[in-house]
DSSP file (Angstrom, degrees, kcal/mol; ACC not computed):
  #  RESIDUE AA STRUCTURE BP1 BP2  ACC     N-H-->O    O-->H-N    N-H-->O    O-->H-N    TCO  KAPPA ALPHA  PHI   PSI    X-CA   Y-CA   Z-CA
    1    1 A X              0   0    0      0, 0.0     5,-0.1     0, 0.0     2,-0.0   0.000 360.0 360.0 360.0 141.7    0.0    0.0    0.0
    2    2 A X     >  -     0   0    0      1,-0.1     4,-1.4     2,-0.1     3,-0.4  -0.324 360.0-130.7 -56.5 132.7    1.2    3.5   -0.8
    3    3 A X  H  > S+     0   0    0      1,-0.2     4,-1.0     2,-0.2    -1,-0.1   0.846 106.1  55.3 -58.4 -37.0    2.9    5.0    2.3
    4    4 A X  H >4 S+     0   0    0      1,-0.2     3,-0.6     2,-0.2     4,-0.5   0.891 103.7  54.2 -64.9 -38.2    0.8    8.2    2.0
    5    5 A X  H >4 S+     0   0    0     -3,-0.4     3,-0.9     1,-0.2    -1,-0.2   0.853 102.9  57.5 -64.9 -33.0   -2.4    6.3    2.0
    6    6 A X  H 3< S+     0   0    0     -4,-1.4    -1,-0.2     1,-0.2    -2,-0.2   0.817 107.6  48.1 -64.5 -30.5   -1.4    4.6    5.3
    7    7 A X  T << S+     0   0    0     -4,-1.0    78,-0.6    -3,-0.6    -1,-0.2   0.450  78.9 131.1 -92.3  -0.6   -1.0    8.0    7.0
    8    8 A X    <   +     0   0    0     -3,-0.9     2,-0.3    -4,-0.5    75,-0.2  -0.234  33.3 131.2 -55.2 136.1   -4.3    9.5    5.8
    9    9 A X  E     -A   82   0A   0     73,-2.2    73,-2.1     2,-0.0     2,-0.4  -0.974  50.0 -92.5-170.4-176.9   -6.1   11.0    8.7
   10   10 A X  E     -AB  81  41A   0     31,-2.6    31,-3.0    -2,-0.3     2,-0.5  -0.866  14.6-154.9-114.5 144.0   -8.0   13.9   10.3
   11   11 A X  E     -AB  80  40A   0     69,-2.5    69,-2.4    -2,-0.4     2,-0.8  -0.979  14.4-158.7-114.2 114.0   -6.9   16.8   12.4
   12   12 A X  E     -AB  79  39A   0     27,-2.4    27,-1.6    -2,-0.5     2,-0.4  -0.844  10.2-152.4 -97.5 109.8   -9.7   18.0   14.6
   13   13 A X  E     -AB  78  38A   0     65,-2.6    64,-2.6    -2,-0.8    65,-1.3  -0.680   9.6-146.3 -88.7 131.6   -9.0   21.6   15.6
   14   14 A X  E     -A   76   0A   0     23,-2.9    23,-0.5    -2,-0.4    62,-0.2  -0.667  13.1-116.2 -99.4 149.6  -10.5   22.8   18.9
   15   15 A X     >  -     0   0    0     60,-2.8     4,-2.9    -2,-0.3     5,-0.2  -0.367  35.2-108.8 -69.6 161.2  -11.8   26.2   19.9
   16   16 A X  H  > S+     0   0    0      1,-0.2     4,-2.1     2,-0.2     5,-0.1   0.904 122.4  48.6 -60.2 -40.7   -9.9   27.9   22.7
   17   17 A X  H  > S+     0   0    0      2,-0.2     4,-2.5     1,-0.2    -1,-0.2   0.912 112.2  48.9 -65.6 -41.9  -12.8   27.3   25.0
   18   18 A X  H  > S+     0   0    0     56,-0.2     4,-2.5     2,-0.2     5,-0.2   0.917 111.3  48.7 -63.8 -44.1  -13.1   23.6   24.0
   19   19 A X  H  X S+     0   0    0     -4,-2.9     4,-1.5     1,-0.2    -1,-0.2   0.890 112.3  50.1 -62.7 -39.2   -9.3   23.1   24.5
   20   20 A X  H  X S+     0   0    0     -4,-2.1     4,-0.6    -5,-0.2    -2,-0.2   0.925 112.0  46.6 -64.8 -45.2   -9.6   24.7   27.9
   21   21 A X  H  < S+     0   0    0     -4,-2.5     4,-0.4     1,-0.2     3,-0.3   0.894 120.1  38.8 -64.1 -40.8  -12.6   22.5   28.9
   22   22 A X  H  X S+     0   0    0     -4,-2.5     4,-3.6     1,-0.2     3,-0.3   0.655  93.5  90.8 -84.1 -16.2  -11.0   19.3   27.7
   23   23 A X  H  X S+     0   0    0     -4,-1.5     4,-1.3     1,-0.2    -1,-0.2   0.853  86.5  46.3 -50.7 -46.9   -7.5   20.2   28.9
   24   24 A X  H  < S+     0   0    0     -4,-0.6    -1,-0.2    -3,-0.3     4,-0.1   0.903 122.4  35.8 -64.7 -41.2   -7.7   18.7   32.3
   25   25 A X  H  4 S+     0   0    0     -4,-0.4    -2,-0.2    -3,-0.3    -1,-0.2   0.879 134.7  18.3 -81.9 -40.9   -9.3   15.5   31.1
   26   26 A X  H >X S+     0   0    0     -4,-3.6     4,-1.8    -7,-0.1     3,-0.8   0.112  79.5 121.8-122.6  21.1   -7.5   14.9   27.7
   27   27 A X  T 3< S+     0   0    0     -4,-1.3    -1,-0.1    -5,-0.3    -3,-0.1   0.827  74.9  55.4 -60.2 -33.9   -4.4   17.2   27.9
   28   28 A X  T 34 S+     0   0    0      1,-0.2    -1,-0.3    -3,-0.1    -2,-0.1   0.842 114.0  39.9 -68.3 -32.3   -1.9   14.3   27.3
   29   29 A X  T <4 S+     0   0    0     -3,-0.8    11,-0.3    28,-0.1     2,-0.3   0.695  96.8  93.1 -88.9 -20.7   -3.7   13.2   24.1
   30   30 A X     <  -     0   0    0     -4,-1.8     2,-0.3    -7,-0.1     9,-0.2  -0.554  68.3-143.9 -76.5 135.0   -4.3   16.7   22.8
   31   31 A X  E     -C   38   0A   0      7,-3.0     7,-2.4    -2,-0.3     2,-0.4  -0.713  13.9-164.3 -96.0 149.9   -1.6   18.0   20.5
   32   32 A X  E     +C   37   0A   0     -2,-0.3     2,-0.3     5,-0.2     5,-0.2  -1.000  15.7 160.7-138.1 138.2   -0.6   21.7   20.5
   33   33 A X  E >  S-C   36   0A   0      3,-2.1     3,-2.1    -2,-0.4    57,-0.0  -0.923  70.7 -11.4-156.6 128.4    1.3   23.8   18.0
   34   34 A X  T 3  S-     0   0    0     -2,-0.3     3,-0.1     1,-0.3    57,-0.0   0.854 129.1 -50.6  49.6  42.3    1.5   27.5   17.5
   35   35 A X  T 3  S+     0   0    0      1,-0.2     2,-0.5    55,-0.1    -1,-0.3   0.521 113.2 119.2  78.6   5.1   -1.4   28.1   19.8
   36   36 A X  E <   - C   0  33A   0     -3,-2.1    -3,-2.1    54,-0.1     2,-0.4  -0.906  48.6-157.2-107.3 129.0   -3.6   25.6   18.1
   37   37 A X  E     + C   0  32A   0    -23,-0.5   -23,-2.9    -2,-0.5     2,-0.3  -0.879  27.3 152.3-103.2 136.3   -5.0   22.6   20.0
   38   38 A X  E     -BC  13  31A   0     -7,-2.4    -7,-3.0    -2,-0.4     2,-0.4  -0.967  37.2-127.9-155.0 165.9   -6.0   19.5   17.9
   39   39 A X  E     -B   12   0A   0    -27,-1.6   -27,-2.4    -2,-0.3     2,-0.6  -0.965  19.7-133.6-118.0 139.4   -6.5   15.8   17.9
   40   40 A X  E     -B   11   0A   0     -2,-0.4    16,-2.6    16,-0.4     2,-0.3  -0.849  37.6-172.2 -86.9 124.1   -5.0   13.4   15.3
   41   41 A X  E     -BD  10  55A   0    -31,-3.0   -31,-2.6    -2,-0.6    14,-0.3  -0.905  37.5-154.7-125.9 147.5   -7.9   11.1   14.4
   42   42 A X  E    S-     0   0A   0     12,-3.0     2,-0.3    -2,-0.3    13,-0.1   0.831  88.2  -2.1 -79.6 -37.8   -8.4    7.9   12.4
   43   43 A X  E     - D   0  54A   0     11,-0.9    11,-2.4   -33,-0.1     2,-0.3  -0.988  61.2-161.9-151.9 157.6  -12.1    8.8   11.8
   44   44 A X  E     - D   0  53A   0     -2,-0.3     2,-0.3     9,-0.2     9,-0.2  -0.974   3.8-168.1-138.7 152.7  -14.7   11.3   12.7
   45   45 A X  E     - D   0  52A   0      7,-2.6     7,-2.4    -2,-0.3     5,-0.1  -0.861   3.3-176.9-142.5 105.7  -18.5   11.4   12.7
   46   46 A X        +     0   0    0     -2,-0.3     2,-0.1     5,-0.2    -1,-0.1   0.524  53.9 104.5 -82.2  -3.9  -20.1   14.8   13.2
   47   47 A X        +     0   0    0      5,-0.1     3,-0.3     2,-0.0     5,-0.2  -0.445  65.3  33.8 -76.1 151.3  -23.7   13.3   13.1
   48   48 A X  S    S-     0   0    0      1,-0.2     4,-0.0    -2,-0.1    -3,-0.0  -0.345 109.4 -53.8  98.1 179.7  -25.5   13.0   16.3
   49   49 A X  S    S+     0   0    0     -2,-0.1    24,-0.5    23,-0.1     2,-0.3   0.702 121.4  38.5 -70.9 -19.3  -25.6   15.0   19.5
   50   50 A X  S    S-     0   0    0     -3,-0.3     2,-0.7    22,-0.1    22,-0.2  -0.911  88.0-108.2-128.8 157.2  -21.8   14.9   20.0
   51   51 A X  E     - E   0  71A   0     20,-3.6    20,-2.2    -2,-0.3     2,-0.4  -0.778  40.2-149.5 -84.2 115.4  -18.8   15.0   17.6
   52   52 A X  E     +DE  45  70A   0     -7,-2.4    -7,-2.6    -2,-0.7     2,-0.3  -0.734  20.1 176.0 -95.4 132.6  -17.5   11.5   17.6
   53   53 A X  E     -DE  44  69A   0     16,-2.8    16,-2.5    -2,-0.4     2,-0.7  -0.989  31.1-149.0-136.1 143.9  -13.7   10.8   17.0
   54   54 A X  E     -DE  43  68A   0    -11,-2.4   -12,-3.0    -2,-0.3   -11,-0.9  -0.950  34.5-156.4-105.1 106.9  -11.4    7.8   17.0
   55   55 A X  E     -DE  41  67A   0     12,-2.9    12,-2.0    -2,-0.7     2,-0.4  -0.667   7.4-142.8 -92.4 136.8   -8.2    9.5   18.3
   56   56 A X  E     + E   0  66A   0    -16,-2.6   -16,-0.4    -2,-0.3     2,-0.3  -0.823  32.1 158.6 -95.7 135.2   -4.7    8.1   17.6
   57   57 A X  E     - E   0  65A   0      8,-2.9     8,-2.6    -2,-0.4     2,-0.4  -0.882  31.3-131.1-145.2 177.0   -2.2    8.4   20.4
   58   58 A X  E     - E   0  64A   0     -2,-0.3     6,-0.2     6,-0.2     5,-0.1  -1.000  19.0-129.1-137.1 135.5    1.1    6.9   21.6
   59   59 A X    >   -     0   0    0      4,-2.8     3,-2.2    -2,-0.4     6,-0.0  -0.308  37.5-100.1 -74.3 165.6    2.0    5.6   25.0
   60   60 A X  T 3  S+     0   0    0      1,-0.3    -1,-0.1     2,-0.1    -2,-0.0   0.759 126.1  56.5 -58.0 -23.2    5.2    6.8   26.7
   61   61 A X  T 3  S-     0   0    0      2,-0.1    -1,-0.3     1,-0.0    -2,-0.0   0.468 123.8-104.7 -87.9  -1.3    6.8    3.5   25.6
   62   62 A X  S <  S+     0   0    0     -3,-2.2     2,-0.3     1,-0.3    -2,-0.1   0.431  70.9 144.7  96.8  -0.5    5.9    4.2   22.0
   63   63 A X        -     0   0    0      1,-0.1    -4,-2.8    -5,-0.1     2,-0.3  -0.572  48.1-128.0 -74.6 130.6    3.0    1.8   21.6
   64   64 A X  E     +E   58   0A   0     -2,-0.3     2,-0.3    -6,-0.2    -6,-0.2  -0.614  32.9 178.3 -80.2 135.7    0.2    3.2   19.3
   65   65 A X  E     -E   57   0A   0     -8,-2.6    -8,-2.9    -2,-0.3     2,-0.4  -0.953  18.3-150.9-134.7 155.1   -3.3    3.2   20.7
   66   66 A X  E     +E   56   0A   0     -2,-0.3     2,-0.3   -10,-0.2   -10,-0.2  -0.952  17.0 178.6-121.0 144.2   -6.7    4.3   19.5
   67   67 A X  E     -E   55   0A   0    -12,-2.0   -12,-2.9    -2,-0.4     2,-0.4  -0.991  25.9-120.0-145.2 155.4   -9.5    5.6   21.7
   68   68 A X  E     +E   54   0A   0     -2,-0.3     2,-0.4   -14,-0.2   -14,-0.2  -0.783  30.3 176.8 -98.5 133.4  -13.0    6.9   21.2
   69   69 A X  E     -E   53   0A   0    -16,-2.5   -16,-2.8    -2,-0.4     2,-0.4  -0.996  14.2-163.7-136.0 140.4  -14.0   10.4   22.3
   70   70 A X  E     +E   52   0A   0     -2,-0.4     2,-0.3   -18,-0.2   -18,-0.2  -0.994  18.4 173.1-123.9 125.8  -17.2   12.3   21.9
   71   71 A X  E     -E   51   0A   0    -20,-2.2   -20,-3.6    -2,-0.4     5,-0.1  -0.877  40.2 -84.4-128.6 159.7  -17.2   16.0   22.5
   72   72 A X    >   -     0   0    0     -2,-0.3     3,-1.8   -22,-0.2     4,-0.3  -0.350  36.4-124.4 -61.5 143.3  -19.7   18.9   22.0
   73   73 A X  G >  S+     0   0    0    -24,-0.5     3,-1.7     1,-0.3    -1,-0.1   0.812 107.8  68.2 -57.4 -31.8  -19.9   20.2   18.5
   74   74 A X  G 3  S+     0   0    0      1,-0.3    -1,-0.3   -60,-0.0   -56,-0.2   0.666  90.2  63.4 -66.5 -15.1  -19.2   23.7   19.8
   75   75 A X  G <  S+     0   0    0     -3,-1.8   -60,-2.8   -57,-0.1     2,-0.5   0.668  90.9  79.0 -79.4 -17.3  -15.6   22.6   20.8
   76   76 A X  E <   +A   14   0A   0     -3,-1.7   -62,-0.2    -4,-0.3     3,-0.1  -0.803  43.6 166.8-100.8 126.7  -14.7   22.0   17.1
   77   77 A X  E     +     0   0A   0    -64,-2.6     2,-0.3    -2,-0.5   -63,-0.2   0.642  68.6   1.9-108.3 -20.0  -13.8   24.8   14.8
   78   78 A X  E     -A   13   0A   0    -65,-1.3   -65,-2.6     2,-0.0     2,-0.4  -0.985  50.2-153.4-162.5 153.8  -12.3   22.9   11.9
   79   79 A X  E     -A   12   0A   0     -2,-0.3     2,-0.4   -67,-0.2   -67,-0.2  -0.986  14.4-165.8-132.1 122.8  -11.5   19.4   10.6
   80   80 A X  E     -A   11   0A   0    -69,-2.4   -69,-2.5    -2,-0.4     2,-0.5  -0.909   0.3-165.8-108.9 136.3   -8.7   18.9    8.1
   81   81 A X  E     +A   10   0A   0     -2,-0.4     2,-0.3   -71,-0.2   -71,-0.2  -0.985  23.2 151.4-122.2 124.2   -8.4   15.6    6.1
   82   82 A X  E     -A    9   0A   0    -73,-2.1   -73,-2.2    -2,-0.5     3,-0.3  -0.971  55.2-118.9-150.9 161.1   -5.1   14.9    4.4
   83   83 A X  S    S+     0   0    0     -2,-0.3     2,-0.3     1,-0.3   -76,-0.2   0.740 111.0  26.8 -72.6 -23.6   -2.9   12.1    3.2
   84   84 A X    >   -     0   0    0      1,-0.1     3,-2.1   -75,-0.1     4,-0.3  -0.838  64.9-164.3-145.2 102.5   -0.1   13.3    5.5
   85   85 A X  G >  S+     0   0    0    -78,-0.6     3,-1.4    -2,-0.3     6,-0.2   0.761  88.0  68.0 -59.8 -25.7   -1.0   15.2    8.7
   86   86 A X  G 3  S+     0   0    0      1,-0.3    -1,-0.3     7,-0.1     7,-0.1   0.711  90.1  64.2 -67.7 -18.0    2.6   16.5    9.0
   87   87 A X  G <  S+     0   0    0     -3,-2.1     2,-0.3     5,-0.1    -1,-0.3   0.580  76.1 102.4 -83.3  -8.8    2.1   18.6    5.9
   88   88 A X  S X  S-     0   0    0     -3,-1.4     3,-1.6    -4,-0.3    -6,-0.0  -0.619  82.9-122.4 -74.1 133.2   -0.6   20.7    7.6
   89   89 A X  T 3  S+     0   0    0     -2,-0.3    -1,-0.1     1,-0.3    -3,-0.0   0.786 105.0  43.3 -50.4 -42.4    1.1   24.0    8.5
   90   90 A X  T 3  S+     0   0    0      2,-0.1     2,-0.6   -57,-0.0    -1,-0.3   0.594  95.6  87.9 -86.4  -8.5    0.4   24.0   12.3
   91   91 A X    <   -     0   0    0     -3,-1.6     2,-0.2    -6,-0.2   -58,-0.1  -0.799  62.6-170.9 -93.1 122.2    1.3   20.4   12.8
   92   92 A X              0   0    0     -2,-0.6    -5,-0.1     1,-0.2    -2,-0.1  -0.637 360.0 360.0-107.5 166.3    5.0   19.8   13.5
   93   93 A X              0   0    0     -2,-0.2    -1,-0.2    -7,-0.1    -7,-0.1   0.429 360.0 360.0  81.6 360.0    7.2   16.9   13.7
């Protein structure tokens, strides 16, 4: 499989209020760059009463894990979908 297709994913960008509200609970999984808070996700579903995400993360030992999170729609200001999340301007590394 093409390497770019393997990395395809979503960056769910949070509002400042949303990042603040979720910060205590999900701060370790939330990514931050240039003042923007976001989640790297495998999939998203905006239908329903909450914004549903399958978030990709990594443990301190380097093991990749996925977890499901549902947040209020008002916490989300943008969703970017790309073949390589590192190419999005605010995502580094």
